[in-house]
C-alpha positions as protocol buffer text, in pm:
chain_id: "A"
residue {
  index: 1
  type: UNK
  ca { x: -7228 y: 547 z: -7870 }
}
residue {
  index: 2
  type: UNK
  ca { x: -6986 y: 773 z: -7736 }
}
residue {
  index: 3
  type: UNK
  ca { x: -7081 y: 993 z: -7414 }
}
residue {
  index: 4
  type: UNK
  ca { x: -6824 y: 1228 z: -7293 }
}
residue {
  index: 5
  type: UNK
  ca { x: -6902 y: 1349 z: -6929 }
}
residue {
  index: 6
  type: UNK
  ca { x: -6701 y: 1605 z: -6774 }
}
residue {
  index: 7
  type: UNK
  ca { x: -6644 y: 1495 z: -6419 }
}
residue {
  index: 8
  type: UNK
  ca { x: -6495 y: 1772 z: -6283 }
}
residue {
  index: 9
  type: UNK
  ca { x: -6691 y: 2039 z: -6472 }
}
residue {
  index: 10
  type: UNK
  ca { x: -6964 y: 2251 z: -6328 }
}
residue {
  index: 11
  type: UNK
  ca { x: -7261 y: 2116 z: -6454 }
}
residue {
  index: 12
  type: UNK
  ca { x: -7390 y: 1828 z: -6332 }
}
residue {
  index: 13
  type: UNK
  ca { x: -7324 y: 1473 z: -6476 }
}
residue {
  index: 14
  type: UNK
  ca { x: -7681 y: 1406 z: -6510 }
}
residue {
  index: 15
  type: UNK
  ca { x: -7761 y: 1719 z: -6721 }
}
residue {
  index: 16
  type: UNK
  ca { x: -7416 y: 1636 z: -6923 }
}
residue {
  index: 17
  type: UNK
  ca { x: -7612 y: 1284 z: -7020 }
}
residue {
  index: 18
  type: UNK
  ca { x: -7922 y: 1433 z: -7071 }
}
residue {
  index: 19
  type: UNK
  ca { x: -7762 y: 1666 z: -7305 }
}
residue {
  index: 20
  type: UNK
  ca { x: -7536 y: 1434 z: -7501 }
}
residue {
  index: 21
  type: UNK
  ca { x: -7835 y: 1244 z: -7543 }
}
residue {
  index: 22
  type: UNK
  ca { x: -8009 y: 1509 z: -7691 }
}
residue {
  index: 23
  type: UNK
  ca { x: -7735 y: 1605 z: -7877 }
}
residue {
  index: 24
  type: UNK
  ca { x: -7699 y: 1277 z: -8032 }
}
residue {
  index: 25
  type: UNK
  ca { x: -8080 y: 1281 z: -8172 }
}
residue {
  index: 26
  type: UNK
  ca { x: -8067 y: 1613 z: -8298 }
}
residue {
  index: 27
  type: UNK
  ca { x: -7737 y: 1543 z: -8533 }
}
residue {
  index: 28
  type: UNK
  ca { x: -7845 y: 1166 z: -8615 }
}
residue {
  index: 29
  type: UNK
  ca { x: -7592 y: 956 z: -8476 }
}
residue {
  index: 30
  type: UNK
  ca { x: -7901 y: 839 z: -8279 }
}
residue {
  index: 31
  type: UNK
  ca { x: -8174 y: 689 z: -8481 }
}
residue {
  index: 32
  type: UNK
  ca { x: -8557 y: 643 z: -8397 }
}
residue {
  index: 33
  type: UNK
  ca { x: -8608 y: 280 z: -8257 }
}
residue {
  index: 34
  type: UNK
  ca { x: -8293 y: 285 z: -8176 }
}
residue {
  index: 35
  type: UNK
  ca { x: -8153 y: 74 z: -7831 }
}
residue {
  index: 36
  type: UNK
  ca { x: -7988 y: 313 z: -7593 }
}
residue {
  index: 37
  type: UNK
  ca { x: -7769 y: 113 z: -7294 }
}
residue {
  index: 38
  type: UNK
  ca { x: -7906 y: -24 z: -7001 }
}
residue {
  index: 39
  type: UNK
  ca { x: -7867 y: 207 z: -6713 }
}
residue {
  index: 40
  type: UNK
  ca { x: -7631 y: -12 z: -6548 }
}
residue {
  index: 41
  type: UNK
  ca { x: -7419 y: -45 z: -6826 }
}
residue {
  index: 42
  type: UNK
  ca { x: -7378 y: 274 z: -6882 }
}
residue {
  index: 43
  type: UNK
  ca { x: -7360 y: 382 z: -6536 }
}
residue {
  index: 44
  type: UNK
  ca { x: -7030 y: 53 z: -6535 }
}
residue {
  index: 45
  type: UNK
  ca { x: -6909 y: 212 z: -6874 }
}
residue {
  index: 46
  type: UNK
  ca { x: -6909 y: 562 z: -6757 }
}
residue {
  index: 47
  type: UNK
  ca { x: -6810 y: 504 z: -6404 }
}
residue {
  index: 48
  type: UNK
  ca { x: -7113 y: 702 z: -6262 }
}
residue {
  index: 49
  type: UNK
  ca { x: -7368 y: 605 z: -6007 }
}
residue {
  index: 50
  type: UNK
  ca { x: -7659 y: 417 z: -6173 }
}
residue {
  index: 51
  type: UNK
  ca { x: -7927 y: 640 z: -5985 }
}
residue {
  index: 52
  type: UNK
  ca { x: -7783 y: 943 z: -6187 }
}
residue {
  index: 53
  type: UNK
  ca { x: -7811 y: 769 z: -6532 }
}
residue {
  index: 54
  type: UNK
  ca { x: -8199 y: 687 z: -6432 }
}
residue {
  index: 55
  type: UNK
  ca { x: -8230 y: 1014 z: -6350 }
}
residue {
  index: 56
  type: UNK
  ca { x: -8112 y: 1163 z: -6689 }
}
residue {
  index: 57
  type: UNK
  ca { x: -8349 y: 845 z: -6889 }
}
residue {
  index: 58
  type: UNK
  ca { x: -8634 y: 925 z: -6676 }
}
residue {
  index: 59
  type: UNK
  ca { x: -8608 y: 1301 z: -6792 }
}
residue {
  index: 60
  type: UNK
  ca { x: -8544 y: 1252 z: -7107 }
}
residue {
  index: 61
  type: UNK
  ca { x: -8821 y: 970 z: -7113 }
}
residue {
  index: 62
  type: UNK
  ca { x: -9057 y: 1264 z: -6985 }
}
residue {
  index: 63
  type: UNK
  ca { x: -8962 y: 1505 z: -7219 }
}
residue {
  index: 64
  type: UNK
  ca { x: -9007 y: 1262 z: -7500 }
}
residue {
  index: 65
  type: UNK
  ca { x: -8677 y: 1216 z: -7582 }
}
residue {
  index: 66
  type: UNK
  ca { x: -8673 y: 819 z: -7574 }
}
residue {
  index: 67
  type: UNK
  ca { x: -8928 y: 573 z: -7481 }
}
residue {
  index: 68
  type: UNK
  ca { x: -8934 y: 323 z: -7244 }
}
residue {
  index: 69
  type: UNK
  ca { x: -9012 y: -91 z: -7385 }
}
residue {
  index: 70
  type: UNK
  ca { x: -9020 y: -365 z: -7145 }
}
residue {
  index: 71
  type: UNK
  ca { x: -8834 y: -570 z: -7387 }
}
residue {
  index: 72
  type: UNK
  ca { x: -8593 y: -335 z: -7523 }
}
residue {
  index: 73
  type: UNK
  ca { x: -8525 y: -98 z: -7254 }
}
residue {
  index: 74
  type: UNK
  ca { x: -8485 y: 274 z: -7314 }
}
residue {
  index: 75
  type: UNK
  ca { x: -8494 y: 335 z: -7713 }
}
residue {
  index: 76
  type: UNK
  ca { x: -8508 y: 681 z: -7914 }
}
residue {
  index: 77
  type: UNK
  ca { x: -8837 y: 788 z: -7981 }
}
residue {
  index: 78
  type: UNK
  ca { x: -8968 y: 825 z: -8329 }
}
residue {
  index: 79
  type: UNK
  ca { x: -9071 y: 1197 z: -8286 }
}
residue {
  index: 80
  type: UNK
  ca { x: -9075 y: 1429 z: -7997 }
}
residue {
  index: 81
  type: UNK
  ca { x: -9435 y: 1503 z: -7893 }
}
residue {
  index: 82
  type: UNK
  ca { x: -9485 y: 1927 z: -7846 }
}
residue {
  index: 83
  type: UNK
  ca { x: -9460 y: 2029 z: -7527 }
}
residue {
  index: 84
  type: UNK
  ca { x: -9609 y: 2342 z: -7392 }
}
residue {
  index: 85
  type: UNK
  ca { x: -9355 y: 2404 z: -7134 }
}
residue {
  index: 86
  type: UNK
  ca { x: -9075 y: 2375 z: -7378 }
}
residue {
  index: 87
  type: UNK
  ca { x: -9066 y: 2743 z: -7536 }
}
residue {
  index: 88
  type: UNK
  ca { x: -9112 y: 2890 z: -7235 }
}
residue {
  index: 89
  type: UNK
  ca { x: -8788 y: 2660 z: -7073 }
}
residue {
  index: 90
  type: UNK
  ca { x: -8578 y: 2701 z: -7327 }
}
residue {
  index: 91
  type: UNK
  ca { x: -8677 y: 3104 z: -7351 }
}
residue {
  index: 92
  type: UNK
  ca { x: -8534 y: 3135 z: -6984 }
}
residue {
  index: 93
  type: UNK
  ca { x: -8230 y: 2964 z: -7108 }
}
residue {
  index: 94
  type: UNK
  ca { x: -8167 y: 3195 z: -7419 }
}
residue {
  index: 95
  type: UNK
  ca { x: -8265 y: 3493 z: -7199 }
}
residue {
  index: 96
  type: UNK
  ca { x: -7966 y: 3418 z: -6970 }
}
residue {
  index: 97
  type: UNK
  ca { x: -7780 y: 3364 z: -7268 }
}
residue {
  index: 98
  type: UNK
  ca { x: -7891 y: 3701 z: -7441 }
}
residue {
  index: 99
  type: UNK
  ca { x: -7806 y: 3874 z: -7058 }
}
residue {
  index: 100
  type: UNK
  ca { x: -7481 y: 3727 z: -7045 }
}
residue {
  index: 101
  type: UNK
  ca { x: -7369 y: 3887 z: -7398 }
}
residue {
  index: 102
  type: UNK
  ca { x: -7542 y: 4249 z: -7300 }
}
residue {
  index: 103
  type: UNK
  ca { x: -7320 y: 4243 z: -6957 }
}
residue {
  index: 104
  type: UNK
  ca { x: -7000 y: 4171 z: -7199 }
}
residue {
  index: 105
  type: UNK
  ca { x: -7109 y: 4457 z: -7400 }
}
residue {
  index: 106
  type: UNK
  ca { x: -7141 y: 4209 z: -7723 }
}
residue {
  index: 107
  type: UNK
  ca { x: -7347 y: 4313 z: -7965 }
}
residue {
  index: 108
  type: UNK
  ca { x: -7693 y: 4151 z: -8070 }
}
residue {
  index: 109
  type: UNK
  ca { x: -7550 y: 4046 z: -8419 }
}
residue {
  index: 110
  type: UNK
  ca { x: -7251 y: 3856 z: -8266 }
}
residue {
  index: 111
  type: UNK
  ca { x: -7528 y: 3656 z: -8025 }
}
residue {
  index: 112
  type: UNK
  ca { x: -7779 y: 3590 z: -8326 }
}
residue {
  index: 113
  type: UNK
  ca { x: -7485 y: 3460 z: -8538 }
}
residue {
  index: 114
  type: UNK
  ca { x: -7382 y: 3232 z: -8239 }
}
residue {
  index: 115
  type: UNK
  ca { x: -7746 y: 3115 z: -8206 }
}
residue {
  index: 116
  type: UNK
  ca { x: -7723 y: 3025 z: -8563 }
}
residue {
  index: 117
  type: UNK
  ca { x: -7380 y: 2874 z: -8593 }
}
residue {
  index: 118
  type: UNK
  ca { x: -7489 y: 2653 z: -8271 }
}
residue {
  index: 119
  type: UNK
  ca { x: -7819 y: 2545 z: -8420 }
}
residue {
  index: 120
  type: UNK
  ca { x: -7631 y: 2453 z: -8727 }
}
residue {
  index: 121
  type: UNK
  ca { x: -7388 y: 2235 z: -8535 }
}
residue {
  index: 122
  type: UNK
  ca { x: -7672 y: 2051 z: -8329 }
}
residue {
  index: 123
  type: UNK
  ca { x: -7779 y: 1925 z: -8654 }
}
residue {
  index: 124
  type: UNK
  ca { x: -7425 y: 1831 z: -8839 }
}
residue {
  index: 125
  type: UNK
  ca { x: -7230 y: 1730 z: -8596 }
}
residue {
  index: 126
  type: UNK
  ca { x: -6944 y: 1459 z: -8747 }
}
residue {
  index: 127
  type: UNK
  ca { x: -6793 y: 1134 z: -8605 }
}
residue {
  index: 128
  type: UNK
  ca { x: -6621 y: 1152 z: -8293 }
}
residue {
  index: 129
  type: UNK
  ca { x: -6805 y: 1197 z: -7932 }
}
residue {
  index: 130
  type: UNK
  ca { x: -7146 y: 1303 z: -7912 }
}
């Protein structure tokens, strides 16, 4: 599993790690029941703090993307359960993105086109980095 983290980027490393794993699951490059690196191993490989990886894994576990197994460690979940808070959380993110498009006088059609392209891209990421 290859994960790209931008140490200088505006997004917290924990969030980047969480997002990269979700993209890997969505694209099928991380399969159900596939073991993830241990917290310590991934932290060492990425050159980041152990607690940062632990926080990302905890969030992914709380959201149902991964499961913690005492013997195997973190593994990709077989399916993400329905979460009543999911749509409101994502709606807020999409609302902010839409507001940015409005502020920049971008058309609704362009916004919807980009949303569709991003959805397709998340399902069909090809090779390379997650």
